[in-house]
MITIDREN-833505 format. One record per residue (C-alpha): residue number from 1; residue in three letters; x, y, z. Coordinates in steps of 0.2 Angstrom, whole numbers. Each point is the difference from the previous one (the first is absolute). Example, Ala and Ser with C-alpha at 12.3 -4.5 7.8 and 13.67 -1.06 7.14 Angstrom:
% MITIDREN-833505
+-----+--------+-------+-------+-------+
| num | residu |     x |     y |     z |
+-----+--------+-------+-------+-------+
|   1 |    ALA |    62 |   -22 |    39 |
|   2 |    SER |     6 |    17 |    -3 |
+-----+--------+-------+-------+-------+
//
This chain:
% MITIDREN-833505
+-----+--------+-------+-------+-------+
| num | residu |     x |     y |     z |
+-----+--------+-------+-------+-------+
|   1 |    MET |     0 |     0 |     2 |
|   2 |    SER |     7 |    16 |    -6 |
|   3 |    GLU |     3 |    14 |    11 |
|   4 |    THR |   -12 |    12 |    -5 |
|   5 |    ARG |   -13 |   -14 |     4 |
|   6 |    ARG |     7 |    -5 |    17 |
|   7 |    GLU |    -2 |    19 |     3 |
|   8 |    PHE |   -17 |    -1 |    -6 |
|   9 |    LEU |    -5 |   -14 |    14 |
|  10 |    LYS |     7 |    11 |    13 |
|  11 |    THR |    -7 |    15 |    -2 |
|  12 |    SER |   -19 |    -7 |    -3 |
|  13 |    ALA |   -13 |     6 |     9 |
|  14 |    VAL |   -14 |    -6 |     7 |
|  15 |    VAL |   -20 |     8 |     0 |
|  16 |    GLY |    -8 |    -5 |    15 |
|  17 |    GLY |   -19 |     3 |     6 |
|  18 |    ALA |   -15 |   -11 |    -6 |
|  19 |    ALA |    -8 |   -13 |     7 |
|  20 |    LEU |     5 |   -11 |   -13 |
|  21 |    VAL |    19 |     6 |    -1 |
|  22 |    SER |    15 |   -15 |     9 |
|  23 |    THR |    16 |     2 |    -4 |
|  24 |    SER |     4 |   -15 |    12 |
|  25 |    MET |     4 |   -19 |    -7 |
|  26 |    SER |    -6 |    -7 |    15 |
|  27 |    VAL |   -17 |    -6 |    -7 |
|  28 |    ALA |     2 |   -20 |    -7 |
|  29 |    LEU |    -9 |    -4 |   -14 |
|  30 |    HIS |    -9 |   -16 |    -2 |
|  31 |    ALA |    -7 |    -8 |   -17 |
|  32 |    ALA |   -15 |    -6 |     1 |
|  33 |    GLY |     6 |   -14 |    -9 |
|  34 |    SER |    16 |    -6 |   -12 |
|  35 |    ASP |   -10 |     5 |   -14 |
|  36 |    VAL |    -2 |    19 |     5 |
|  37 |    ILE |    13 |    10 |    -9 |
|  38 |    ARG |     1 |    18 |    14 |
|  39 |    ILE |     3 |    14 |   -11 |
|  40 |    GLY |     9 |    16 |     3 |
|  41 |    LEU |    -3 |    17 |    -8 |
|  42 |    VAL |    12 |    13 |     0 |
|  43 |    GLY |    -3 |    16 |    -8 |
|  44 |    ALA |   -19 |     5 |     1 |
|  45 |    GLY |    -4 |    11 |   -14 |
|  46 |    GLY |   -10 |    -2 |   -16 |
|  47 |    ARG |    13 |   -15 |    -8 |
|  48 |    GLY |     2 |   -10 |    17 |
|  49 |    ASN |   -19 |     2 |     4 |
|  50 |    GLY |    -1 |    -8 |   -18 |
|  51 |    ALA |    12 |   -14 |     2 |
|  52 |    ALA |    -7 |    -5 |    17 |
|  53 |    GLY |   -16 |     2 |    -6 |
|  54 |    ASP |     5 |   -13 |   -15 |
|  55 |    CYS |    10 |   -13 |    11 |
|  56 |    LEU |   -19 |    -1 |    12 |
|  57 |    ASP |    -9 |    -3 |   -15 |
|  58 |    ALA |    11 |   -12 |    -8 |
|  59 |    ASP |    -2 |   -14 |    10 |
|  60 |    PRO |   -10 |    -2 |    17 |
|  61 |    SER |    14 |    -6 |    11 |
|  62 |    VAL |     8 |    15 |     1 |
|  63 |    LYS |    -1 |    13 |    15 |
|  64 |    LEU |     6 |    15 |     3 |
|  65 |    VAL |     9 |     1 |    18 |
|  66 |    ALA |    11 |    16 |    -2 |
|  67 |    ILE |     0 |    17 |    -8 |
|  68 |    GLY |    14 |    13 |     1 |
|  69 |    ASP |     3 |    17 |    -7 |
|  70 |    ALA |     9 |    16 |     1 |
|  71 |    PHE |   -16 |    10 |     4 |
|  72 |    GLN |   -13 |    -5 |    14 |
|  73 |    ASP |   -12 |     7 |    -9 |
|  74 |    ARG |     1 |   -12 |   -16 |
|  75 |    ALA |     3 |   -15 |    10 |
|  76 |    ASN |   -15 |     4 |    11 |
|  77 |    THR |   -12 |     3 |   -13 |
|  78 |    ALA |     6 |   -16 |   -10 |
|  79 |    ALA |     0 |   -12 |    16 |
|  80 |    ARG |   -20 |     7 |     3 |
|  81 |    ARG |    -3 |    -3 |   -20 |
|  82 |    PHE |     6 |   -17 |     0 |
|  83 |    LYS |    -9 |    -7 |    16 |
|  84 |    GLU |   -16 |     7 |    -6 |
|  85 |    GLU |     2 |    -8 |   -18 |
|  86 |    TYR |     8 |   -15 |     4 |
|  87 |    LYS |    -6 |    -2 |    18 |
|  88 |    ASP |     9 |   -17 |    10 |
|  89 |    ARG |    14 |     0 |   -14 |
|  90 |    VAL |     5 |    15 |     8 |
|  91 |    ASP |     8 |     0 |    17 |
|  92 |    VAL |    12 |    14 |     2 |
|  93 |    GLU |    -2 |     6 |    17 |
|  94 |    GLY |    15 |     5 |     8 |
|  95 |    ARG |     7 |    -2 |   -12 |
|  96 |    VAL |     0 |    16 |   -12 |
|  97 |    PHE |    16 |     9 |     0 |
|  98 |    ILE |     5 |    16 |    -4 |
|  99 |    GLY |    18 |     8 |    -5 |
| 100 |    LEU |    15 |     0 |   -11 |
| 101 |    ASP |     3 |   -16 |     7 |
| 102 |    ALA |   -16 |   -10 |     0 |
| 103 |    TYR |     4 |   -14 |   -12 |
| 104 |    LYS |    11 |    -7 |    13 |
| 105 |    ASP |   -14 |    -3 |     9 |
| 106 |    VAL |   -12 |    -5 |   -14 |
| 107 |    ILE |    12 |   -14 |    -7 |
| 108 |    ALA |     3 |    -5 |    17 |
| 109 |    ASN |   -18 |    -6 |     3 |
| 110 |    CYS |    -6 |    -5 |   -18 |
| 111 |    ASP |     5 |   -17 |   -13 |
| 112 |    LEU |    -2 |    11 |   -15 |
| 113 |    VAL |     4 |    18 |     1 |
| 114 |    LEU |    -7 |    12 |   -13 |
| 115 |    LEU |    10 |    15 |    -5 |
| 116 |    ALA |    -6 |    16 |    -7 |
| 117 |    THR |     8 |    15 |     7 |
| 118 |    PRO |     8 |    12 |   -11 |
| 119 |    PRO |    10 |    -9 |   -10 |
| 120 |    GLY |    19 |    11 |     8 |
| 121 |    PHE |    -3 |   -11 |    15 |
| 122 |    ARG |    -4 |   -18 |    -9 |
| 123 |    ALA |    17 |    -7 |    -2 |
| 124 |    MET |     3 |     1 |    18 |
| 125 |    MET |   -16 |    -8 |     5 |
| 126 |    ILE |     3 |   -14 |   -12 |
| 127 |    ALA |    18 |    -5 |     7 |
| 128 |    ALA |    -8 |     2 |    18 |
| 129 |    ALA |   -15 |   -12 |    -5 |
| 130 |    VAL |    12 |   -11 |    -9 |
| 131 |    GLU |    12 |    -1 |    18 |
| 132 |    ALA |   -15 |    -5 |    10 |
| 133 |    GLY |    -6 |   -15 |   -14 |
| 134 |    LYS |   -16 |     8 |    -5 |
| 135 |    ASN |    -9 |    -3 |   -15 |
| 136 |    ILE |    -1 |    17 |   -10 |
| 137 |    PHE |   -13 |     9 |   -12 |
| 138 |    THR |     9 |    18 |    -4 |
| 139 |    GLU |    -7 |    11 |   -12 |
| 140 |    LYS |    11 |     9 |   -12 |
| 141 |    PRO |    11 |     7 |    -4 |
| 142 |    VAL |    11 |    -9 |    15 |
| 143 |    ALA |    14 |    16 |     0 |
| 144 |    VAL |     4 |    16 |    -7 |
| 145 |    ASP |    19 |    -1 |    -1 |
| 146 |    GLY |    14 |   -13 |    -3 |
| 147 |    ALA |     4 |    -1 |    18 |
| 148 |    GLY |   -18 |    -6 |     2 |
| 149 |    ILE |     1 |   -12 |   -13 |
| 150 |    LYS |    14 |    -8 |     6 |
| 151 |    LEU |    -8 |    -4 |    15 |
| 152 |    CYS |   -14 |    -6 |   -10 |
| 153 |    LEU |    10 |   -12 |    -9 |
| 154 |    GLU |     9 |    -6 |    16 |
| 155 |    ALA |   -17 |    -4 |     9 |
| 156 |    TYR |    -4 |   -10 |   -15 |
| 157 |    ASP |    14 |   -10 |     2 |
| 158 |    LYS |    -5 |    -4 |    18 |
| 159 |    ALA |   -16 |    -3 |    -6 |
| 160 |    MET |     4 |   -12 |    -9 |
| 161 |    ALA |    11 |    -9 |    10 |
| 162 |    LYS |   -14 |     1 |    17 |
| 163 |    GLY |   -15 |    -5 |   -15 |
| 164 |    LEU |   -11 |    15 |     4 |
| 165 |    ARG |   -13 |     5 |   -12 |
| 166 |    ILE |     0 |    18 |    -8 |
| 167 |    VAL |   -12 |     6 |   -11 |
| 168 |    ALA |     2 |    20 |    -8 |
| 169 |    GLY |   -13 |    12 |    -5 |
| 170 |    THR |     3 |    -1 |   -19 |
| 171 |    GLN |   -15 |   -10 |    -2 |
| 172 |    ARG |     1 |     0 |   -18 |
| 173 |    ARG |     9 |   -17 |     2 |
| 174 |    HIS |   -16 |    -7 |     8 |
| 175 |    GLU |   -11 |     7 |   -13 |
| 176 |    THR |    -8 |   -11 |   -11 |
| 177 |    ASN |     0 |     9 |   -17 |
| 178 |    TYR |    20 |     4 |     4 |
| 179 |    THR |     3 |   -17 |     5 |
| 180 |    GLU |    -8 |    -6 |   -16 |
| 181 |    SER |    10 |    12 |   -10 |
| 182 |    MET |    16 |    -3 |     7 |
| 183 |    LYS |    -1 |   -19 |    -2 |
| 184 |    ARG |    -2 |     3 |   -19 |
| 185 |    ILE |    15 |    13 |     1 |
| 186 |    HIS |    10 |   -13 |     8 |
| 187 |    ALA |    -2 |   -13 |   -12 |
| 188 |    GLY |     6 |    11 |   -15 |
| 189 |    ASP |   -17 |     4 |    -7 |
| 190 |    ILE |     6 |    17 |    -5 |
| 191 |    GLY |    17 |    -6 |    -2 |
| 192 |    GLU |    13 |     8 |     7 |
| 193 |    VAL |    -2 |    17 |     8 |
| 194 |    VAL |     8 |    15 |    -7 |
| 195 |    ALA |    -8 |    15 |     7 |
| 196 |    GLY |   -13 |     8 |     9 |
| 197 |    ARG |    -8 |    12 |    11 |
| 198 |    CYS |   -10 |     2 |    15 |
| 199 |    TYR |   -12 |    15 |     6 |
| 200 |    TRP |    -5 |     7 |    17 |
| 201 |    ASN |    -8 |    16 |    -5 |
| 202 |    MET |   -14 |     6 |    10 |
| 203 |    ALA |    -7 |    17 |    10 |
| 204 |    THR |     6 |     6 |    18 |
| 205 |    LEU |    -2 |   -10 |    16 |
| 206 |    TRP |    -5 |     8 |    19 |
| 207 |    HIS |    11 |    10 |     8 |
| 208 |    LYS |     0 |     5 |    18 |
| 209 |    LYS |     3 |    18 |     6 |
| 210 |    LYS |     9 |     4 |    13 |
| 211 |    GLU |   -11 |     5 |    17 |
| 212 |    GLN |     4 |    10 |    13 |
| 213 |    GLY |     9 |    -9 |    13 |
| 214 |    MET |     6 |   -13 |   -13 |
| 215 |    GLY |    17 |    -5 |     1 |
| 216 |    ASP |    12 |    -1 |   -15 |
| 217 |    LEU |     2 |   -17 |     3 |
| 218 |    GLU |   -20 |    -4 |     1 |
| 219 |    TRP |    -3 |    11 |   -14 |
| 220 |    GLN |    12 |    -9 |   -11 |
| 221 |    ILE |    -6 |   -19 |     6 |
| 222 |    ARG |   -17 |     4 |    -3 |
| 223 |    ASN |     4 |     9 |   -16 |
| 224 |    TRP |    10 |   -13 |    -4 |
| 225 |    LEU |    -2 |    -1 |   -20 |
| 226 |    TYR |     9 |    16 |    -2 |
| 227 |    PHE |    17 |    -5 |     8 |
| 228 |    ALA |    14 |   -12 |    -8 |
| 229 |    TRP |     6 |    -6 |    16 |
| 230 |    LEU |   -18 |    -5 |     4 |
| 231 |    SER |    -8 |    -7 |   -15 |
| 232 |    GLY |    17 |     1 |   -14 |
| 233 |    ASP |   -11 |    12 |   -11 |
| 234 |    HIS |   -16 |    -6 |   -10 |
| 235 |    ILE |    11 |   -10 |   -13 |
| 236 |    CYS |     5 |    -9 |    14 |
| 237 |    GLU |   -15 |    -2 |    12 |
| 238 |    GLN |   -13 |     1 |   -14 |
| 239 |    HIS |    10 |    -6 |   -18 |
| 240 |    VAL |     9 |   -14 |     8 |
| 241 |    HIS |   -17 |   -10 |    -4 |
| 242 |    ASN |     2 |     3 |   -21 |
| 243 |    LEU |    18 |    -3 |     3 |
| 244 |    ASP |     0 |   -19 |     8 |
| 245 |    VAL |   -13 |    -6 |   -13 |
| 246 |    ILE |    16 |     6 |   -13 |
| 247 |    ASN |    13 |    -9 |    12 |
| 248 |    TRP |   -12 |   -14 |    -1 |
| 249 |    ALA |    -5 |    -1 |   -19 |
| 250 |    LEU |    20 |     1 |    -3 |
| 251 |    GLN |     6 |   -10 |    16 |
| 252 |    ALA |    14 |    13 |     2 |
| 253 |    HIS |     2 |    15 |    10 |
| 254 |    PRO |    10 |    13 |   -11 |
| 255 |    VAL |    17 |     5 |    -2 |
| 256 |    SER |     0 |    21 |    -1 |
| 257 |    ALA |   -13 |    14 |     0 |
| 258 |    MET |     0 |    17 |    -9 |
| 259 |    GLY |   -15 |    12 |     3 |
| 260 |    MET |    -5 |    14 |     1 |
| 261 |    GLY |   -15 |     9 |    12 |
| 262 |    GLY |    -5 |    15 |    10 |
| 263 |    ARG |   -12 |     9 |    11 |
| 264 |    GLN |    -9 |    12 |   -11 |
| 265 |    VAL |   -20 |     0 |     5 |
| 266 |    ARG |     1 |    -7 |    19 |
| 267 |    VAL |    13 |    13 |     8 |
| 268 |    GLU |    -9 |     7 |    15 |
| 269 |    PRO |     8 |    -3 |    16 |
| 270 |    GLU |   -12 |   -13 |     7 |
| 271 |    PHE |     6 |   -12 |   -14 |
| 272 |    GLY |    16 |    -2 |     6 |
| 273 |    HIS |    15 |    -2 |   -12 |
| 274 |    ILE |    -3 |   -13 |   -10 |
| 275 |    PHE |    -3 |    -1 |   -19 |
| 276 |    ASP |   -18 |     1 |    -8 |
| 277 |    HIS |     7 |    -9 |   -15 |
| 278 |    HIS |    13 |   -13 |    -6 |
| 279 |    ALA |     5 |    -5 |   -16 |
| 280 |    VAL |    13 |   -16 |    -1 |
| 281 |    ASP |    11 |   -10 |   -14 |
| 282 |    TYR |     4 |   -13 |     9 |
| 283 |    THR |    12 |   -13 |    -8 |
| 284 |    TYR |    -2 |   -19 |     4 |
| 285 |    PRO |    12 |   -15 |    -5 |
| 286 |    ASN |     2 |    -4 |   -18 |
| 287 |    ASP |    -2 |    21 |    -3 |
| 288 |    VAL |   -22 |    -1 |     1 |
| 289 |    HIS |    -3 |    16 |     5 |
| 290 |    ILE |   -16 |     4 |    10 |
| 291 |    MET |    -8 |    16 |    -1 |
| 292 |    SER |    -8 |     5 |    18 |
| 293 |    MET |   -11 |    15 |     4 |
| 294 |    CYS |    -9 |     5 |    15 |
| 295 |    ARG |    -9 |    18 |     4 |
| 296 |    GLN |   -13 |     6 |    13 |
| 297 |    THR |    -6 |    14 |    -7 |
| 298 |    ALA |   -20 |     5 |    -3 |
| 299 |    GLY |    -7 |     5 |   -18 |
| 300 |    CYS |    10 |   -13 |    -9 |
| 301 |    ALA |    -3 |   -16 |    -7 |
| 302 |    ASN |     1 |   -15 |    10 |
| 303 |    ASP |     9 |   -16 |    -6 |
| 304 |    VAL |     5 |   -15 |    14 |
| 305 |    SER |     6 |   -13 |   -10 |
| 306 |    GLU |    13 |   -11 |    -7 |
| 307 |    ALA |     5 |    -8 |   -17 |
| 308 |    VAL |    15 |    -9 |    -7 |
| 309 |    VAL |     5 |    -5 |   -18 |
| 310 |    GLY |    10 |   -15 |    -6 |
| 311 |    THR |     5 |    -6 |   -16 |
| 312 |    ARG |   -15 |   -11 |    -4 |
| 313 |    GLY |   -14 |    12 |     8 |
| 314 |    SER |    -4 |    10 |    15 |
| 315 |    TRP |   -10 |     2 |    15 |
| 316 |    ASN |    -9 |    14 |     9 |
| 317 |    SER |    -9 |    -1 |    15 |
| 318 |    LYS |   -13 |    11 |    -5 |
| 319 |    GLY |   -13 |   -16 |    -4 |
| 320 |    HIS |    14 |   -11 |     2 |
| 321 |    VAL |     4 |    -1 |   -19 |
| 322 |    ILE |    13 |    -9 |    -8 |
| 323 |    THR |     1 |     3 |   -19 |
| 324 |    GLY |    10 |   -10 |   -13 |
| 325 |    GLU |     3 |   -20 |    -2 |
| 326 |    LYS |    -9 |    -5 |    14 |
| 327 |    ALA |   -13 |    14 |     2 |
| 328 |    TRP |    -9 |    -1 |    16 |
| 329 |    LYS |   -13 |    10 |    11 |
| 330 |    PHE |    -3 |    -4 |    19 |
| 331 |    ALA |   -18 |    -3 |     2 |
| 332 |    GLY |    -2 |    -9 |    15 |
| 333 |    ARG |    -6 |     6 |    17 |
| 334 |    ASN |    10 |    10 |     9 |
| 335 |    ASN |     4 |    -2 |    19 |
| 336 |    ALA |     2 |    13 |    14 |
| 337 |    PRO |    19 |     3 |     0 |
| 338 |    TYR |     0 |     8 |    16 |
| 339 |    LYS |    -6 |   -13 |    11 |
| 340 |    GLN |     6 |   -13 |   -11 |
| 341 |    GLU |    18 |     3 |     6 |
| 342 |    HIS |    -7 |    -5 |    17 |
| 343 |    LYS |    -7 |   -13 |    -5 |
| 344 |    ASP |    17 |    -7 |    -8 |
| 345 |    LEU |     9 |     4 |    16 |
| 346 |    ILE |   -11 |    -8 |    12 |
| 347 |    ALA |    -1 |   -13 |   -12 |
| 348 |    ALA |    20 |    -3 |     1 |
| 349 |    ILE |     1 |     1 |    20 |
| 350 |    LYS |   -15 |   -11 |     2 |
| 351 |    GLU |     7 |   -14 |   -14 |
| 352 |    ASN |    18 |     5 |     6 |
| 353 |    LYS |     4 |     4 |   -17 |
| 354 |    GLN |    15 |    11 |    -5 |
| 355 |    ILE |    -6 |    19 |    -9 |
| 356 |    ASN |    12 |    15 |     4 |
| 357 |    GLU |    -3 |    13 |   -12 |
| 358 |    LEU |    11 |    15 |     9 |
| 359 |    LYS |    18 |    -5 |   -11 |
| 360 |    ASN |   -12 |     5 |   -16 |
| 361 |    VAL |    -8 |    16 |     9 |
| 362 |    ALA |    15 |     6 |     6 |
| 363 |    GLU |     9 |    -2 |   -16 |
| 364 |    SER |   -18 |    10 |    -9 |
| 365 |    THR |     2 |    13 |    15 |
| 366 |    LEU |    19 |     2 |    -6 |
| 367 |    THR |    -6 |     3 |   -17 |
| 368 |    ALA |   -10 |    14 |     5 |
| 369 |    ILE |    13 |     8 |    12 |
| 370 |    MET |    13 |    -1 |   -15 |
| 371 |    GLY |   -15 |     9 |   -10 |
| 372 |    ARG |    -1 |    14 |    13 |
| 373 |    LEU |    21 |     2 |     1 |
| 374 |    ALA |    -1 |     2 |   -18 |
| 375 |    THR |   -13 |    13 |    -1 |
| 376 |    TYR |     6 |     9 |    15 |
| 377 |    THR |    18 |     2 |    -6 |
| 378 |    GLY |    -2 |     0 |   -18 |
| 379 |    ASN |    12 |   -13 |    -2 |
| 380 |    THR |     1 |   -20 |    -6 |
| 381 |    VAL |     1 |   -10 |    17 |
| 382 |    THR |     5 |   -20 |     0 |
| 383 |    TRP |    -8 |   -13 |    10 |
| 384 |    GLU |    15 |     3 |    12 |
| 385 |    GLN |     0 |    17 |     3 |
| 386 |    ALA |   -18 |     0 |     5 |
| 387 |    LEU |     4 |   -15 |    11 |
| 388 |    ALA |    14 |    11 |     9 |
| 389 |    THR |   -10 |    13 |     4 |
| 390 |    THR |    -1 |     4 |    18 |
| 391 |    SER |   -14 |     2 |    12 |
| 392 |    LEU |   -14 |    14 |    -1 |
| 393 |    MET |    -6 |    -3 |    16 |
| 394 |    PRO |     6 |    16 |    11 |
| 395 |    ALA |    15 |    -5 |    12 |
| 396 |    LYS |   -14 |     3 |    15 |
| 397 |    LEU |   -18 |    -1 |     4 |
| 398 |    ALA |   -11 |    10 |    13 |
| 399 |    TRP |   -17 |     9 |    -1 |
| 400 |    ASP |     7 |    17 |     8 |
| 401 |    MET |    15 |     0 |   -16 |
| 402 |    GLU |     2 |    12 |   -10 |
| 403 |    LEU |     1 |   -10 |   -18 |
| 404 |    ALA |     2 |    12 |   -16 |
| 405 |    VAL |    -9 |    -4 |   -15 |
| 406 |    THR |    16 |    -9 |   -14 |
| 407 |    PRO |     2 |    14 |   -12 |
| 408 |    VAL |    -8 |    -4 |   -20 |
| 409 |    ALA |    12 |    -8 |   -10 |
| 410 |    ILE |     8 |     8 |   -12 |
| 411 |    PRO |     4 |   -11 |   -17 |
| 412 |    GLY |    19 |     3 |    -5 |
| 413 |    LYS |     3 |     6 |    20 |
| 414 |    THR |    -7 |   -12 |    11 |
| 415 |    LYS |    13 |   -15 |     5 |
| 416 |    LEU |     1 |   -18 |     4 |
| 417 |    SER |     0 |    -5 |    15 |
+-----+--------+-------+-------+-------+
//
């Protein structure tokens, strides 16, 4: 663990005061039977609530037994909501943990931990869960810098050795139309892939203004999308889905990236310091080039899709169509991938089968990080250079700290670090 992350653990604070809150690990858990899978949620925001609900819906043997969040309001709201909706399948009494180190208590009290905090914290939490011998569902991306990716790759090897199961929130890998498409691409139905493209072009997302009495750290964490140390920028936090599909189709990761991007429309201080658009040319092995674009700008054309071109045909995720000698179009019934990823994870746990998606999602995350570095610096960035980047997390975290917003990157002036 890096010195940055050690300091984070030292300085993390606990917020108390609500009846549901406990910072003690003294409460012992007893599973109702050998078939019960006790899950704990770390990160009770929108995605965390969605993941926990999907996991509970995926299998009746799942029981929610712990919740952790940096903020009391979110953790307690989630606890009440799940108890009302799932009744006796939720028992978090005395196990709602608050603070920056709440994840440690959640991990200690469950069999399967769901990690849905801002991505800047995720690699550290994955490493802790693997060290504790727990199965994991982790949202994507799994890091925001090369240091975090290294931590994830080390955790992958340890998890494999321990026989742990890990599924990531790259749900397209569990979606029927995508899995059927990839079977055909990998079988050679479009020949050898020679080029491709992927887009996540959409309008703007939510943001939270800094309220009176809110400290710098609280504001940045609650507004995490707009700070690279927390989100990795939207190319990492969101566009990673499309880049993961490309890596999956090519069964490889890129060797370098060159791109451009900027902050043209979303320029107000409440939007932190990230870019609002990125365009990246990725070079894969055998000089295969993939054009990547992502944009969060209102009033523009939206497009979230992927496509690859082969020597004998092409594939497009719009309609999941293959053209060429072996023309095909997905015509089956699609599934609910957000639930399917949890079904697949739970089935692997129950049937003692291997499933570990951490390496795949780590490589797709580093693909996105490499693209961000290319657009921020204006230079070509290699896989090795991206992996060598240091942690973006501030050296120390405390609720009363002053935390200045990092300056907006300037291509041609901003350097790799």
